[in-house]
TIRODREN-929536 format. One record per residue: x, y, z of N, C-alpha, C, O in turn; chain; residue number from 1. Coordinates in nm, 2 decimals, always signed. Each point is the difference from the previous one (the first is absolute). Last residue first. Layout:
residues N
ATOM_X_Y_Z_X_Y_Z_X_Y_Z_X_Y_Z_A_NUM
...
//
This chain:
residues 158
ATOM_+1.38_+0.42_+1.61_+0.05_-0.08_-0.07_+0.14_+0.07_-0.12_+0.06_-0.07_-0.08_A_158
ATOM_-0.44_+0.12_+0.58_+0.11_+0.09_-0.13_+0.04_-0.15_-0.05_-0.02_-0.10_+0.06_A_157
ATOM_-0.46_+0.17_+0.21_+0.11_-0.10_-0.05_+0.11_+0.12_-0.10_-0.03_+0.09_-0.09_A_156
ATOM_-0.39_-0.04_+0.50_+0.05_+0.01_-0.13_+0.10_-0.07_+0.00_+0.05_-0.06_+0.10_A_155
ATOM_-0.40_+0.26_+0.26_+0.05_-0.10_-0.03_+0.03_-0.02_-0.17_-0.10_+0.01_-0.08_A_154
ATOM_+0.04_+0.40_+0.54_-0.02_-0.04_-0.11_+0.02_-0.19_-0.08_+0.06_-0.05_+0.09_A_153
ATOM_-0.26_+0.30_+0.40_+0.12_-0.07_-0.07_-0.01_-0.02_-0.10_-0.08_-0.10_-0.02_A_152
ATOM_-0.07_+0.39_+0.46_-0.07_-0.09_-0.14_+0.16_-0.03_-0.04_+0.11_+0.04_+0.03_A_151
ATOM_-0.17_-0.05_+0.46_-0.05_+0.07_-0.03_+0.01_-0.04_-0.14_-0.01_-0.13_-0.02_A_150
ATOM_+0.07_-0.05_+0.48_+0.13_+0.06_-0.08_-0.02_+0.12_-0.11_+0.07_+0.10_+0.00_A_149
ATOM_-0.42_-0.27_+0.33_+0.14_+0.00_+0.07_+0.15_+0.04_-0.06_+0.10_+0.04_+0.05_A_148
ATOM_-0.51_-0.29_-0.31_-0.04_+0.04_+0.09_+0.16_+0.05_+0.12_+0.09_-0.08_+0.02_A_147
ATOM_-0.15_+0.05_-0.59_+0.03_-0.07_+0.13_+0.01_+0.08_+0.14_+0.07_+0.09_+0.03_A_146
ATOM_-0.20_-0.10_-0.64_-0.03_+0.08_+0.15_+0.04_-0.09_+0.15_-0.08_-0.07_+0.05_A_145
ATOM_+0.22_+0.00_-0.62_-0.09_-0.04_+0.12_-0.02_+0.11_+0.15_+0.09_+0.04_+0.08_A_144
ATOM_-0.07_-0.09_-0.66_+0.06_+0.10_+0.08_-0.10_-0.06_+0.13_-0.12_+0.00_+0.01_A_143
ATOM_+0.33_-0.20_-0.53_-0.14_+0.01_+0.08_+0.08_+0.13_+0.15_+0.11_+0.05_+0.00_A_142
ATOM_+0.13_-0.16_-0.45_-0.08_-0.07_+0.02_-0.10_+0.03_+0.08_-0.11_+0.01_-0.06_A_141
ATOM_+0.44_+0.32_-0.22_-0.04_-0.05_+0.15_-0.10_-0.09_-0.05_-0.08_+0.04_-0.09_A_140
ATOM_+0.55_+0.14_-0.16_-0.18_+0.00_+0.02_-0.06_-0.09_+0.08_+0.03_-0.12_+0.00_A_139
ATOM_+0.41_+0.46_+0.00_-0.04_-0.12_+0.05_-0.17_-0.04_-0.05_-0.10_+0.05_+0.05_A_138
ATOM_+0.57_+0.29_-0.23_-0.13_-0.02_+0.02_-0.04_-0.13_+0.04_+0.05_-0.09_-0.06_A_137
ATOM_+0.34_+0.45_+0.07_+0.01_-0.13_-0.01_-0.17_+0.01_+0.01_-0.06_+0.08_+0.07_A_136
ATOM_+0.36_+0.34_-0.31_-0.05_-0.07_+0.14_-0.10_-0.16_-0.01_-0.07_-0.04_-0.10_A_135
ATOM_+0.40_+0.21_-0.31_-0.08_+0.10_+0.10_-0.06_-0.11_+0.09_-0.01_-0.12_-0.01_A_134
ATOM_+0.33_+0.04_-0.34_+0.05_+0.13_+0.07_-0.11_+0.01_+0.11_+0.02_+0.07_+0.10_A_133
ATOM_-0.10_-0.45_-0.38_+0.14_+0.01_+0.10_+0.01_+0.09_+0.08_+0.01_-0.01_+0.13_A_132
ATOM_-0.39_-0.17_-0.47_+0.04_+0.20_+0.07_+0.09_-0.09_+0.10_-0.06_-0.02_+0.11_A_131
ATOM_+0.03_-0.28_-0.55_-0.04_+0.02_+0.16_+0.04_+0.09_+0.04_+0.12_+0.02_+0.00_A_130
ATOM_-0.29_-0.21_-0.53_+0.13_+0.06_+0.09_-0.07_+0.05_+0.17_-0.10_+0.05_+0.04_A_129
ATOM_-0.04_-0.53_-0.39_-0.06_+0.19_+0.05_+0.14_+0.05_+0.05_+0.09_-0.07_+0.04_A_128
ATOM_-0.09_-0.34_-0.38_+0.03_+0.01_+0.17_-0.06_+0.15_-0.02_+0.01_+0.08_-0.09_A_127
ATOM_-0.19_-0.35_-0.29_+0.07_+0.13_+0.07_+0.03_+0.02_+0.09_-0.09_+0.06_+0.06_A_126
ATOM_-0.04_-0.51_-0.36_-0.09_+0.09_+0.08_+0.14_+0.08_+0.05_+0.11_-0.05_+0.02_A_125
ATOM_-0.09_-0.41_-0.27_-0.01_+0.12_-0.09_-0.04_+0.15_+0.10_-0.02_+0.10_-0.06_A_124
ATOM_-0.01_-0.53_+0.21_+0.14_+0.02_-0.01_+0.06_+0.16_-0.06_+0.09_+0.08_+0.03_A_123
ATOM_-0.55_-0.23_-0.01_+0.05_-0.02_+0.15_+0.17_-0.01_+0.01_+0.06_-0.02_+0.10_A_122
ATOM_-0.28_-0.12_-0.50_-0.10_+0.18_-0.01_+0.07_+0.01_+0.19_-0.05_+0.11_+0.04_A_121
ATOM_+0.18_-0.53_-0.18_+0.06_+0.06_-0.07_-0.03_+0.17_+0.04_+0.09_+0.08_+0.03_A_120
ATOM_-0.29_-0.44_+0.13_+0.13_+0.02_+0.08_+0.07_+0.09_-0.06_+0.08_+0.06_+0.06_A_119
ATOM_-0.53_-0.16_-0.21_+0.00_+0.05_+0.14_+0.10_+0.04_+0.01_+0.01_+0.12_+0.02_A_118
ATOM_+0.00_-0.19_-0.52_-0.07_-0.07_+0.07_+0.06_+0.10_+0.15_+0.10_+0.08_+0.01_A_117
ATOM_-0.18_+0.15_-0.47_+0.09_-0.09_+0.07_-0.10_-0.06_+0.10_-0.12_+0.02_+0.01_A_116
ATOM_-0.09_+0.07_-0.50_+0.11_+0.05_+0.09_+0.05_-0.04_+0.10_-0.01_-0.12_+0.00_A_115
ATOM_-0.25_-0.06_-0.36_+0.09_+0.09_-0.01_+0.08_+0.05_+0.08_+0.12_+0.01_-0.02_A_114
ATOM_-0.58_-0.34_-0.08_+0.08_+0.10_+0.09_+0.12_+0.02_-0.01_+0.05_-0.09_+0.07_A_113
ATOM_-0.32_-0.25_-0.29_-0.05_+0.11_-0.01_+0.05_+0.11_+0.02_+0.00_+0.10_-0.08_A_112
ATOM_+0.05_-0.50_+0.20_+0.12_-0.02_-0.09_-0.04_+0.16_-0.07_+0.08_+0.07_-0.07_A_111
ATOM_-0.24_-0.36_+0.50_-0.02_+0.12_-0.04_+0.13_-0.01_-0.12_+0.11_-0.05_+0.03_A_110
ATOM_-0.06_-0.32_+0.20_-0.17_+0.01_-0.01_-0.06_+0.10_-0.06_-0.10_-0.02_-0.06_A_109
ATOM_+0.57_-0.06_+0.14_-0.04_-0.04_-0.11_-0.17_-0.03_-0.01_-0.06_-0.05_-0.09_A_108
ATOM_+0.40_+0.40_+0.36_-0.09_-0.12_+0.01_-0.01_-0.08_-0.15_+0.04_+0.07_-0.09_A_107
ATOM_+0.40_+0.25_+0.35_-0.12_-0.01_-0.07_-0.08_-0.13_-0.03_+0.06_-0.11_-0.01_A_106
ATOM_+0.23_+0.15_+0.46_-0.05_+0.03_-0.14_-0.04_-0.01_-0.10_-0.08_-0.09_+0.00_A_105
ATOM_+0.04_+0.17_+0.47_+0.15_+0.00_-0.04_+0.00_-0.03_-0.14_+0.06_+0.10_-0.06_A_104
ATOM_-0.50_+0.01_+0.18_+0.06_+0.02_+0.15_+0.15_+0.02_-0.06_+0.04_+0.12_-0.02_A_103
ATOM_-0.35_-0.29_-0.35_+0.03_+0.15_+0.03_+0.03_+0.06_+0.17_-0.02_+0.12_+0.02_A_102
ATOM_-0.25_-0.56_+0.00_+0.05_+0.05_-0.14_+0.02_+0.16_+0.04_-0.05_+0.07_+0.08_A_101
ATOM_-0.02_-0.42_+0.27_+0.16_+0.04_-0.02_-0.04_+0.03_-0.11_+0.09_-0.05_-0.07_A_100
ATOM_-0.50_-0.10_+0.26_+0.11_-0.13_-0.12_+0.10_+0.07_+0.03_+0.09_-0.09_+0.01_A_99
ATOM_-0.32_+0.29_+0.26_-0.03_-0.12_+0.07_+0.08_-0.14_-0.12_+0.04_-0.11_+0.02_A_98
ATOM_-0.06_+0.65_-0.11_+0.05_-0.03_+0.14_-0.03_-0.20_+0.06_+0.04_-0.04_+0.11_A_97
ATOM_-0.08_+0.30_-0.57_-0.04_-0.07_+0.05_+0.08_-0.01_+0.17_+0.07_-0.10_+0.03_A_96
ATOM_-0.09_+0.56_-0.40_+0.05_-0.14_+0.07_-0.16_-0.14_+0.03_-0.12_+0.00_-0.03_A_95
ATOM_+0.27_+0.55_-0.28_-0.12_-0.13_+0.00_+0.12_-0.10_+0.04_+0.09_-0.04_-0.07_A_94
ATOM_-0.01_+0.57_+0.09_+0.06_-0.12_-0.01_-0.09_-0.15_+0.06_-0.01_-0.04_+0.11_A_93
ATOM_+0.10_+0.66_-0.20_-0.09_-0.14_-0.01_+0.04_-0.16_-0.02_+0.03_-0.04_-0.11_A_92
ATOM_+0.25_+0.57_+0.20_-0.03_-0.18_-0.05_-0.11_-0.07_+0.08_+0.00_-0.06_+0.11_A_91
ATOM_+0.13_+0.63_-0.12_-0.07_-0.10_+0.11_+0.01_-0.18_-0.12_-0.10_-0.05_-0.05_A_90
ATOM_+0.16_+0.57_-0.10_+0.16_-0.07_+0.03_-0.05_-0.11_+0.08_+0.10_-0.05_+0.05_A_89
ATOM_-0.44_+0.27_-0.30_+0.08_-0.04_-0.06_+0.14_-0.05_+0.09_+0.08_-0.08_-0.05_A_88
ATOM_-0.45_+0.29_+0.29_-0.06_-0.11_-0.06_+0.16_-0.09_-0.09_+0.06_-0.10_+0.05_A_87
ATOM_-0.07_+0.48_+0.36_+0.07_+0.01_-0.13_-0.01_-0.12_-0.07_+0.10_-0.06_-0.02_A_86
ATOM_-0.39_+0.21_+0.44_+0.08_-0.08_-0.04_+0.04_+0.01_-0.16_-0.08_-0.03_-0.09_A_85
ATOM_-0.29_+0.23_+0.40_+0.13_+0.07_-0.02_+0.11_-0.04_-0.07_+0.07_+0.09_-0.05_A_84
ATOM_-0.58_-0.20_+0.17_+0.08_-0.03_+0.09_+0.09_+0.13_-0.04_-0.03_+0.11_+0.04_A_83
ATOM_-0.17_-0.21_-0.42_-0.11_+0.05_+0.10_+0.09_-0.02_+0.13_+0.10_+0.06_-0.06_A_82
ATOM_+0.07_-0.34_-0.20_+0.02_+0.13_-0.09_-0.06_+0.12_+0.07_+0.07_+0.10_+0.01_A_81
ATOM_-0.14_-0.58_+0.12_+0.15_+0.08_+0.05_+0.00_+0.14_-0.04_+0.04_+0.09_+0.08_A_80
ATOM_-0.41_-0.29_-0.26_-0.01_+0.01_+0.14_+0.13_+0.04_+0.03_+0.02_+0.12_+0.03_A_79
ATOM_-0.07_-0.21_-0.51_-0.07_+0.10_+0.03_-0.02_+0.05_+0.15_-0.02_+0.12_+0.02_A_78
ATOM_+0.27_-0.52_-0.15_+0.11_+0.08_+0.01_-0.11_+0.13_+0.01_+0.04_+0.08_+0.07_A_77
ATOM_-0.29_-0.50_-0.01_+0.14_+0.09_+0.15_+0.06_+0.07_-0.09_+0.06_+0.07_+0.07_A_76
ATOM_-0.31_-0.23_-0.34_-0.11_+0.06_+0.09_+0.10_+0.02_+0.17_+0.01_+0.07_+0.10_A_75
ATOM_+0.18_-0.27_-0.50_-0.04_+0.09_-0.07_-0.08_+0.12_+0.10_+0.01_+0.12_-0.01_A_74
ATOM_+0.16_-0.57_+0.09_+0.12_+0.15_+0.00_-0.06_+0.12_-0.04_+0.04_+0.11_+0.02_A_73
ATOM_-0.34_-0.50_-0.02_+0.04_+0.03_+0.14_+0.08_+0.14_+0.00_-0.02_+0.10_+0.07_A_72
ATOM_-0.08_-0.31_-0.46_-0.13_+0.08_+0.07_+0.04_+0.04_+0.11_-0.02_+0.11_+0.05_A_71
ATOM_+0.32_-0.37_-0.27_+0.00_+0.11_-0.08_-0.08_+0.10_+0.06_+0.03_+0.11_+0.01_A_70
ATOM_+0.00_-0.56_+0.14_+0.12_+0.11_+0.07_+0.02_+0.13_-0.08_+0.07_+0.10_+0.04_A_69
ATOM_-0.42_-0.42_-0.16_-0.03_+0.02_+0.08_+0.14_+0.04_+0.06_-0.03_+0.02_+0.12_A_68
ATOM_+0.05_-0.17_-0.52_-0.08_+0.15_-0.01_-0.05_+0.01_+0.12_-0.06_+0.10_+0.00_A_67
ATOM_+0.37_-0.42_-0.09_+0.09_+0.09_-0.04_-0.15_+0.12_+0.03_+0.01_+0.12_+0.04_A_66
ATOM_+0.04_-0.60_+0.24_-0.07_+0.14_-0.08_+0.05_+0.06_-0.05_+0.06_+0.05_+0.08_A_65
ATOM_-0.01_-0.49_+0.21_+0.11_+0.11_-0.05_-0.02_+0.06_-0.09_+0.09_+0.01_-0.09_A_64
ATOM_-0.44_-0.19_+0.36_+0.07_-0.13_-0.07_+0.10_+0.04_-0.10_+0.00_-0.04_-0.11_A_63
ATOM_-0.38_+0.20_+0.43_+0.08_+0.09_-0.09_+0.09_-0.07_-0.10_+0.03_+0.05_-0.11_A_62
ATOM_-0.39_-0.27_+0.41_-0.08_+0.13_-0.03_+0.08_+0.08_-0.11_-0.05_+0.06_-0.10_A_61
ATOM_+0.32_-0.42_+0.36_-0.12_-0.01_-0.12_-0.03_+0.09_-0.04_+0.07_+0.05_-0.09_A_60
ATOM_+0.37_+0.01_+0.29_-0.17_-0.01_+0.09_-0.10_+0.00_-0.14_-0.04_+0.09_-0.07_A_59
ATOM_+0.52_+0.03_+0.05_-0.01_-0.13_-0.05_-0.17_-0.06_+0.04_-0.06_-0.09_-0.05_A_58
ATOM_+0.27_+0.58_+0.13_-0.02_-0.04_-0.13_+0.03_-0.12_+0.00_+0.10_-0.02_-0.07_A_57
ATOM_-0.06_+0.27_+0.52_-0.11_-0.10_-0.09_+0.00_-0.03_-0.14_-0.08_-0.09_-0.02_A_56
ATOM_+0.25_+0.59_+0.17_+0.04_-0.18_+0.07_-0.09_-0.06_-0.09_-0.05_+0.03_-0.10_A_55
ATOM_+0.27_+0.41_+0.01_-0.12_-0.04_-0.06_-0.02_-0.14_+0.07_+0.03_-0.09_-0.08_A_54
ATOM_+0.27_+0.53_+0.23_+0.06_-0.19_-0.05_-0.16_-0.03_-0.02_-0.07_+0.03_+0.10_A_53
ATOM_+0.38_+0.45_-0.08_-0.16_-0.05_+0.02_+0.00_-0.13_-0.05_+0.05_-0.03_-0.10_A_52
ATOM_+0.37_+0.40_+0.32_-0.06_-0.12_-0.14_-0.15_+0.00_+0.05_-0.05_+0.04_+0.10_A_51
ATOM_+0.30_+0.43_+0.01_-0.06_-0.09_+0.02_+0.00_-0.13_-0.11_+0.00_+0.01_-0.13_A_50
ATOM_+0.19_+0.51_+0.34_+0.03_-0.11_-0.03_-0.04_-0.09_-0.01_+0.07_-0.07_+0.08_A_49
ATOM_-0.14_+0.44_+0.20_+0.03_+0.06_-0.11_+0.01_-0.12_-0.15_-0.03_+0.04_-0.12_A_48
ATOM_-0.16_+0.06_+0.71_+0.12_-0.13_-0.09_-0.03_+0.04_-0.13_-0.12_-0.02_-0.01_A_47
ATOM_-0.03_+0.27_+0.36_+0.10_+0.05_-0.03_+0.06_-0.09_-0.09_+0.11_+0.01_-0.05_A_46
ATOM_-0.49_+0.06_+0.33_+0.07_-0.05_+0.07_+0.12_-0.01_-0.08_+0.10_-0.04_+0.07_A_45
ATOM_-0.48_+0.10_-0.33_-0.01_+0.11_+0.10_+0.14_-0.03_+0.11_+0.05_+0.11_+0.02_A_44
ATOM_-0.14_-0.43_-0.37_+0.05_+0.14_-0.05_+0.01_+0.11_+0.11_+0.08_+0.09_+0.00_A_43
ATOM_-0.24_-0.52_+0.11_+0.13_-0.01_-0.04_+0.06_+0.13_-0.02_+0.10_+0.04_+0.06_A_42
ATOM_-0.57_-0.08_+0.04_+0.09_-0.01_+0.12_+0.16_+0.03_-0.03_+0.08_+0.06_+0.07_A_41
ATOM_-0.36_-0.15_-0.41_-0.05_+0.13_+0.07_+0.08_+0.02_+0.12_+0.07_+0.10_+0.02_A_40
ATOM_-0.05_-0.54_-0.23_+0.04_+0.08_-0.10_-0.02_+0.17_+0.06_+0.09_+0.07_-0.04_A_39
ATOM_-0.36_-0.39_+0.27_+0.14_-0.02_+0.03_+0.11_+0.10_-0.07_+0.07_+0.07_+0.07_A_38
ATOM_-0.56_-0.03_-0.14_+0.03_+0.01_+0.16_+0.20_-0.01_+0.00_+0.09_+0.08_+0.03_A_37
ATOM_-0.36_-0.24_-0.41_+0.03_+0.15_+0.04_+0.08_+0.05_+0.04_+0.10_+0.07_-0.03_A_36
ATOM_-0.21_-0.55_+0.09_+0.10_+0.05_-0.11_+0.00_+0.16_-0.01_+0.11_+0.05_+0.01_A_35
ATOM_-0.42_-0.34_+0.31_+0.14_+0.07_+0.01_+0.08_+0.04_-0.14_+0.10_+0.08_+0.01_A_34
ATOM_-0.69_-0.12_+0.04_+0.13_+0.01_-0.01_+0.13_+0.01_+0.05_+0.03_+0.12_+0.00_A_33
ATOM_-0.48_+0.00_-0.01_+0.03_-0.05_+0.12_+0.13_-0.10_-0.03_+0.06_-0.07_+0.08_A_32
ATOM_-0.30_+0.32_-0.44_-0.02_+0.07_+0.11_+0.10_-0.03_+0.20_+0.03_+0.07_+0.10_A_31
ATOM_+0.19_-0.36_-0.62_-0.15_+0.06_+0.06_-0.03_+0.12_+0.14_+0.09_+0.03_+0.08_A_30
ATOM_+0.27_-0.31_-0.33_+0.00_+0.16_-0.06_-0.13_+0.05_+0.07_-0.05_+0.12_+0.00_A_29
ATOM_+0.15_-0.59_+0.11_+0.08_+0.06_+0.02_+0.03_+0.15_+0.01_+0.06_+0.07_+0.09_A_28
ATOM_-0.34_-0.39_-0.23_-0.08_+0.05_+0.12_+0.11_+0.09_+0.06_-0.03_+0.09_+0.09_A_27
ATOM_+0.09_-0.25_-0.54_-0.11_+0.10_+0.04_-0.03_+0.03_+0.10_-0.05_+0.11_+0.02_A_26
ATOM_+0.37_-0.44_-0.12_+0.01_+0.12_+0.02_-0.09_+0.14_-0.02_+0.03_+0.12_+0.02_A_25
ATOM_-0.15_-0.56_+0.04_+0.13_+0.05_+0.06_+0.07_+0.11_+0.01_+0.05_+0.07_+0.10_A_24
ATOM_-0.42_-0.29_-0.37_-0.03_+0.06_+0.14_+0.10_+0.01_+0.06_-0.03_+0.06_+0.11_A_23
ATOM_+0.25_-0.34_-0.50_-0.16_+0.09_-0.02_-0.03_+0.02_+0.14_+0.07_-0.07_+0.07_A_22
ATOM_+0.42_+0.04_-0.04_-0.13_-0.05_-0.02_-0.10_+0.05_-0.06_-0.03_+0.12_+0.02_A_21
ATOM_+0.51_+0.05_+0.14_-0.03_-0.01_-0.12_-0.18_-0.09_-0.09_-0.06_+0.00_-0.11_A_20
ATOM_+0.35_+0.22_+0.55_-0.13_-0.04_+0.00_-0.01_-0.04_-0.14_-0.12_+0.02_-0.03_A_19
ATOM_+0.54_+0.28_+0.20_-0.11_+0.03_-0.05_-0.08_-0.16_-0.02_+0.06_-0.05_-0.10_A_18
ATOM_+0.38_+0.35_+0.37_-0.03_-0.10_-0.04_-0.19_-0.02_-0.05_-0.08_+0.05_+0.07_A_17
ATOM_+0.56_+0.29_+0.02_-0.22_-0.02_-0.04_+0.02_-0.12_-0.05_+0.08_-0.03_-0.09_A_16
ATOM_+0.38_+0.24_+0.28_-0.08_-0.05_-0.06_-0.14_-0.04_+0.03_-0.04_-0.04_+0.11_A_15
ATOM_+0.40_+0.45_+0.02_-0.11_-0.08_+0.00_-0.01_-0.09_-0.11_+0.03_+0.04_-0.12_A_14
ATOM_+0.43_+0.23_+0.33_-0.14_-0.05_-0.16_-0.07_-0.08_+0.14_+0.04_-0.05_+0.11_A_13
ATOM_+0.22_+0.27_+0.12_+0.07_+0.06_-0.10_-0.09_-0.06_-0.11_-0.03_+0.08_-0.09_A_12
ATOM_-0.08_-0.03_+0.65_+0.00_-0.07_-0.14_+0.10_+0.10_-0.13_+0.03_+0.12_+0.00_A_11
ATOM_-0.23_-0.03_+0.54_+0.13_-0.04_-0.04_+0.06_-0.10_-0.14_+0.11_-0.07_-0.01_A_10
ATOM_-0.57_+0.24_+0.14_+0.08_+0.10_+0.04_+0.17_-0.02_-0.02_+0.08_+0.08_-0.05_A_9
ATOM_-0.39_-0.44_+0.00_+0.01_+0.08_-0.12_+0.08_+0.09_+0.00_+0.09_+0.02_-0.09_A_8
ATOM_-0.20_-0.26_+0.48_+0.10_-0.06_-0.12_+0.03_+0.07_-0.08_+0.12_+0.02_-0.03_A_7
ATOM_-0.44_+0.11_+0.36_+0.13_-0.01_+0.03_+0.07_-0.05_-0.10_+0.11_+0.06_-0.01_A_6
ATOM_-0.52_-0.06_-0.12_+0.04_+0.17_+0.02_+0.19_-0.01_+0.06_+0.11_+0.05_-0.05_A_5
ATOM_-0.39_-0.48_+0.00_+0.02_+0.06_-0.11_+0.04_+0.09_+0.02_+0.10_+0.00_-0.06_A_4
ATOM_-0.23_-0.12_+0.46_+0.14_-0.08_-0.02_+0.00_+0.05_-0.12_+0.08_+0.10_+0.01_A_3
ATOM_-0.45_+0.07_+0.09_+0.12_+0.07_+0.12_+0.11_-0.13_-0.06_+0.10_+0.05_-0.03_A_2
ATOM_-0.50_-0.15_-0.16_+0.02_+0.11_-0.05_+0.12_+0.07_+0.06_+0.06_+0.08_-0.08_A_1
//
């Protein structure tokens, strides 16, 4: 969680990767799953732009199914709306990271999907306005207490 918070606090956009396999998606949104937690952390830390990739569409339990994609999109849209996201602005992209489907170019395995591929969705992200007229903020990754020296905050300026 600590590394996720550090990275997310500096992010302009989140890519929420969802496991589309039977059982995988359900585990991710369960009480012990991390999908809701990751979405909530992103929103809480100010990341307002999101891309959802529905991954593993090539899995034998999914077989590039439009029905499975629609089921996941509907359920996840409800979750993201409750978190605070404007779901209409979020692209939901069915992909196969293993086979490369819909990553760089549209996939022949999912002719039913008419939206952008992942690289195009990333290109369409609007860069946020930077508060260059305000004081510097340094996201802290850790704090060390060193005997004889004192407390040393550790972070990174980018």
